[in-house]
N, C-alpha and C positions, 0 to 999 in steps of 0.2 A: 363706267358702270362696274360695281363690285360683283365679282363672281361668287358663287356659294363657297367655292373652295377658299377664296381669299377671306371671306367672312369667317369661316370656321377656323382658319389659321389665326386670324386676329383674336377671335374669342378664346382660343386656347392659350394665348399668350398672356392673358390677364390674371393677376392675383385677385381672385374674387373675394377673398376675405376682407380686403380693404382695411387691414388691421391698423394701418397708420392713420385712419380717418376717425376723428372724434369731433362731433359738432361743437364742442366747447372750444376747440381750436380755431373755429371759424365763426366768430361773433358777427361778422358781416354777411353771413349766409342767412338770408331772410327766413328760410325754412327752419333754421335752428331756434328761432324766437319762440313760437308757440309750442307748448308741450302737447304731445299726442302719442299714444302707444303704438308700438310695432311699426315704426316707419323705417323704410330702408334708407341707407346712407346715400346722400346725393350723388356721389360718384357713379353709382349704378345706373340711374336713369340718364345721367349726363353722357356716360359712355355709350349706352345702348341706343339712345335716341340719335346720337351723332353717327353711329355706325349703321343703324338699320333703317334710317329714314333720310329724307333730303330736305333742304331748305324749302319752306312753303308747304310741306306736308301737314297732314292732320294726325296728331297723336292722341289716342284714346286711353284713358285709365278708368275702367268701370268701378274700381274700388279706390277712389282718389285720395281718401284720407285727408291730410292737411295740405295737399296740393303739391307735393314734392315733384311728381312727374310734370304737372302743369308748369311749374316755375322753370324747371330745367328745359322744357320744350320751348318756352318763349325766349329763354336765353339764347337758344340755338336757332331762333327765327322759324319755329314751327308753330302752327296753330294747335290748340289742344281742345279736346272734349273731356271735361272732368265730370265724374258721376260719383255720388256717394249717398248711402241711405241715411247716414248720420247728419241731422241738421246742424249740429254744432261744428262738425268738420266742414260742412259747406260754408258756414259763416266765416270760419277761419280763412278758408281759401279765398272767398270774396274779399275779405279785408286785406289779405296780402296783395292781391291784384289791384285793389283800390289804392293802397299805399304807393305801389309802383307807378300806377297811372297818374296819380296826383302829382308825384314828384317829376314825372316825365313832362307833364304839362306846365308845371311851375316848380322849379328846383327848390324854392324856399317854402313850399306848401306845408310840409310837416314841421319845419322850423317855426313857421308862423303859429301853428297849433301849440307847439311847446311854449313859445313866448307868451301867447294868450293865456294858456292854462296856468303858467307860473304867476301871472299877474292876478288871476281870479281865484287861485287855490287858497282856501282859508284852512289852516291846520288847527284842529281843536286841541285844547290842552289834555294831557293824560288824565284819565279818570281813575285808573287803578295803580296803586303804588307798587304792586308786585309785577315783575316781568313774566312770571308764570304762576299758574294756579291749577287746581284739580279740574279735569275736564269730564270725567266719567259720571260724577254725581250731579244730578240736575239741580239740587238745592244750592250747591256751591257755585255752579255756573250762574244761576239766577241771582245769587247774592252779589255778583260782580257786574250785573247788568243794570244800568240806570233805567228808571221807569219809562222814560220817553223812547227808549230804543225800539220797543215793539211797535209803537205807533209809527215811527219812521219806517220800519220794515214793511208794515202793512201799507202805508201810503205809497211806497216805492215799488210794491209788488214783489219784494224779496222774501224768500221762504224764511220763516222764523228759526228754522233749524241751523241757520248759519252761526248762531251763538255757541253751538257745540263744536264748531270746526276752527274758529278763530278767537284769539285773545280779544277781549272786548275793545281795547284801544286800537288794535289792528282793524277790527270790524268797524269801529267808528270812522277810521280813516278811509276804509273802503266805501262806506256809505257816503261819506263826504265826496269822494271822487265820483261815485255813481250819480249823486245828485247834481254836483256842480259841472262835471265834464260830460255826462251823458244825458241827464234829464233836461238840463238847461241850455243845451246846444241843439238847435233845430237843423243846422246845416248837416245834411245826410252824409256827405262824403267825409267830412271831418268827424262826425259822430262814429262812423264805421271804423276809422283809424283809432279813435279814442277807445272804442270798445275792444278793438284788437289788443291794445296795450293793457287794458283793464283785465281782460280774460287771461292774458298771458302771465299775469302775476298771481292769479288765484291759487294755483297749486304751490307756488313759491312762498306765499304768505300763510298758507294753511299750517296748523300745528300737527297734523298727521304727517310725520316724516318717514314713515315706513314705506314699503313697496307700494306702488300705486294701486295694487289690488285691494289694499285696505280701504281706500276711498271707493273703489268700485263696489266693494261688498258692504259699504255703509258702516265700517268699523271706525267709530269716532276716536279722536286722540285721547290719550290718558291725561295729558297735561296740555293746557293752553298757554302758548308762549308768544310773547310780543315780537312782531317784526314790523318794520317801518314800511307801510304800504305806499305812502306819498313818495318817498325816495325811490322805491322800486318802480312805481308808475312812470316817473320821469326818466329813469334809467332805461326802461323798455322803449319809451317813445324815442329817445335818442338813438337806440339801436335800430328801430324801425326806419328812422330817417336815414341813418348812415348806410343801412343795408339796402334800402331802396335806391339811393344814389349810386351805391357800388354796383348794383345789378344793371342800372341804366348805363353806367360807364362800360361794364363788360359787354353789354349788348351792342353799344355803338362801336366798340373796338372790333368785335367779331363780325358785325353786320353793317358794313358801310352804307348800304342803301335801305336797310330795314326800317320800318315804321312801327315802333313799339306800341304806341297808342292804338293804331289800327289793328295790330296783331292781337292785342288783348280784346278789343271790341269784336273781332271776328271769331273769337274762341267762345266756348260754351261751358258754363258752370251749371250743373243740374243736380237738384236734390231728388234722386231717383233710385230705383231698384235695378241692380245689375242684371237681374233676370228678365227685365223688360225695358229694353233701350229703344222704345218706339219712336223717340224723337231723333234718332240717328238713322239716316238713309242707308239703304242697301248699297254695298260696295263703295262706300264713301270715305273709309278710314285707311290711312297709309301704314300705320303701325299701332299695335296694341301692346301696351306694357302695363302689367298689373300684378299686385300681390294680394290675392284674396285671403279671407280669414283662414287661419289654421284651425282645424276642427277642435272645438271645445277649449281654445286657448284664450280668447278674449271676449268681453262684452264691451264693444266700442262705445256705445251710447252711455253705459253706466260709468265708464271712466271719466265722463264729463259731468259727474255728479255735482262738483263745486260750481261749475258754470251754470248748471240747472238751478242751483239755489238762488242765483242772482237773476237769471233769465229763465223762469220756469216754463218747461214744456208740458202742456196739459196731458200728453200721452207718454210721458217719460218712461213710466213703468211698463208700458205696453210695447215699447220699441225693441227691447232686447230679444224677445222671442221671435221677432221677425227678421233678425239678423241671421245670415247664413252661418251655420256652424257655431253658434254662440256658446260661450263658456257656461251660461246658465243651464245648458242641457247636459252638463257633464255627469250628472247623477241619474240620468234617464236610462232607458233600455238601449244598450249599445247598438243592436241590430237596427232598431227604428231610427236612432239618431244618425248613424252612418248612411243608411239607405236614403234618408231625407237630404243629407248633405250631398250625396252623389246626385240625387235628383235635382237639387238646386243648382249645383255646378254644371250639370248637363244643360240646364236652361241658359246659364251664363255663356257656356261655350257655343250654344246654338246661336245666341245673339252676336257673339264675336265672329263666328263664321259668316253670319249674314251681312254684317257691316264692313268687314275687312275686304279690301280689294284683292283680287287674285294675284298670286305670286308675291304677296306682301307678308310681313312677319308679325308673329304674336309671341311675346315673351311672358312666361309665367314664372313667378318667383313664389315658392310655397314651401312650408315646413310641415313636419309631422307633429301634430299635437301630442303631448304626453298624457297618460292617464288610462284608466280602465276602458274608456270608450274606444280608444284607438289602438290598444295593445295587440289586438288580433287582426289588425288591418294595415295594409300599406297604402295609405291614401294617396301618396304622391304617385306611386306606380299605377294605381287604378285610374287616377285622373289623367295621367299621361296616355294610357291606353285608350281612354274615352275620346280624347282629342284626336288621336291618330286613327282609331278604328271606326268611329262613328262619323267623324267630320272630315276625314281624309287629309288631315294635315301631315306634313313630313316633319320629323324631328331632326333638326340639323345640329343641335348642340345641347349638352346635358352636363351639369357639374354641380357639386355640392360646395357650399361656402360655410365657414364658421361664423356664427353670429356674435358680434361684439355687444355684450349685454347693455352697456351704457349708451350704445349708439341706437339700437332699435327697440330695446325694452320689451322683448317678447318673453313672457313668463313661461318657464318650463321647456323652451325649445332652444337647443344648442346649435342646430344646423338647419339650413334651408337649401332648397334646390333651385337652380336657375336653369330653365328649359326654354330653348328658342325653337319655335315651330314655323313652318312656312306653309301658307295656304296654296294648294295646288290649283 
């Protein structure tokens, strides 16, 4: 049994910057495949889960994002409870776990999907002789679109605005993949993996090459440039296959008696609000690890705008205001925005206190958003005091870490704080 003194000593020995970590160096890390904003590097949950929980424990992440905590938990033979308000993030996490589960049941499962898709994939000839053309002027964009394209988009339920984000030949390839690989495959497990690959190339194939907030804020690209979507799709499928098999190998090496399929089946993926975790029983969680939104730093749903074009969410525009501390509130009254943020986080902490077992640990990783809203507040200190003074947790560890921009992609935030609390 680890004493608190031993835990603190171990925590103090870590280089929390993890400056040598870059997801590009780890192509077989399945969490590095899908793009998602503001994700912490995998060594953080890997280390904390291994230190602050035991094999067989349940790990909860109320702001689960693309499932980094969930994946690291199962690697270490822990069950997980994943929660996120963003339906696109939930879909990504479900797909990651489905890929792992499929390969664990049948090692060649994704390889069979790849071989099948390569046989059925029909590549259309290029329709545009130019590899790039003007994207801002509607008339010039429309001049490069064949007449049939809008009928195809309507028939497939794809938003017609995609023509302003992708070169027409890239778009035709994406439509072909959508139709052949997703629409015409009724096998649900295989379809989920195919959708995972498809969604994972949408940002890569997009002609908006600036910071991801350009997509978030609906700033269309100035020029539409051709990228080969067919090649990218099969490249990502190969990575999903190799990454899933690598994770299975890691799991079996570390956990000689663990059952990966049962572990995934016994875990929970929930599309829900961190302020209301009613599906989680009182005193049932062994470790909570989460990184909530940094006030006015991100609009998580809106960063998924490209995915929403192909898989439209009827209430896409209404979701951002429901996100805790969303970036869309950055021009509002500071006192109101900050007060509401604290109130929302108070509800989150109340739920964490309710579900976490006594004498177990809660790790909060959070940064101070930049801008006029937050300049007169120390949100990290205020939230820390709330956890301690209102909910009676003890703070056993506190440190700052530098954020590697390419790793976590948090706009405007250079540092974040890692805080470990213990429920008394």
